[in-house]
Every structure is written in structure tokens, then in C-alpha cells.
C-alpha positions, 0 to 999 in steps of 0.5 A: 500500500505504501508503494502505491502511495509513493508512486502516486505522489511521485506521479503527481510531483512529475505532473506538477513539475511539467505543468509549472514548466509550461507556465509562461513567464510574463515580462514587464513591458517597457512603455515607449511610443518608439516601440511602435516604430514598425507601424510607421509605414502603415500609419504614413501610407497605404500599406497594411500593418506588418507582422512586426507592427502587429506584434508590437501593438500586442506587446504594447497594449498594456501601455495604451491607456498611458498613451491615450492620456498623454496629450502628445500621443492621444491624437495619434492613438485615437486616430481612425488610421491607428484604430484601423491598424489595431483592428487589422492586427486584432488588437483592441484599443481600451476605453480609458 
């Protein structure tokens, strides 16, 4: 009976280690409007957003409220062009 219990505990520990190993560690995002530079060609021209642009939009999403509340950046983040790029990248702009 003790052997079955030990095997069960060992199996549980292995599953726990595997599960913990698969948990993604989130890293802090540096909020810098310059991080969105891959989106400049889409903002300034007729080009659709590139994959790097979309990746940066997704990465910078936690920073959007700060950008929206900053008078220097709000006009750009709230522009129809920026909203269209975010939509094309499937990134929602939060209501702040």
C-alpha cells in the first residue's frame, strides 16, 4: 500500500513539475511610443500593418491607456488610421 502511495505522489510531483514548466513567464513591458516604430509605414501610407507592427501593438497594449492620456500621443492613438491598424492586427484599443 505504501508503494502505491509513493508512486502516486511521485506521479503527481512529475505532473506538477511539467505543468509549472509550461507556465509562461510574463515580462514587464517597457512603455515607449518608439516601440511602435514598425507601424510607421502603415500609419504614413497605404500599406497594411506588418507582422512586426502587429506584434508590437500586442506587446504594447498594456501601455495604451498611458498613451491615450498623454496629450502628445492621444491624437495619434485615437486616430481612425491607428484604430484601423489595431483592428487589422486584432488588437483592441481600451476605453480609458
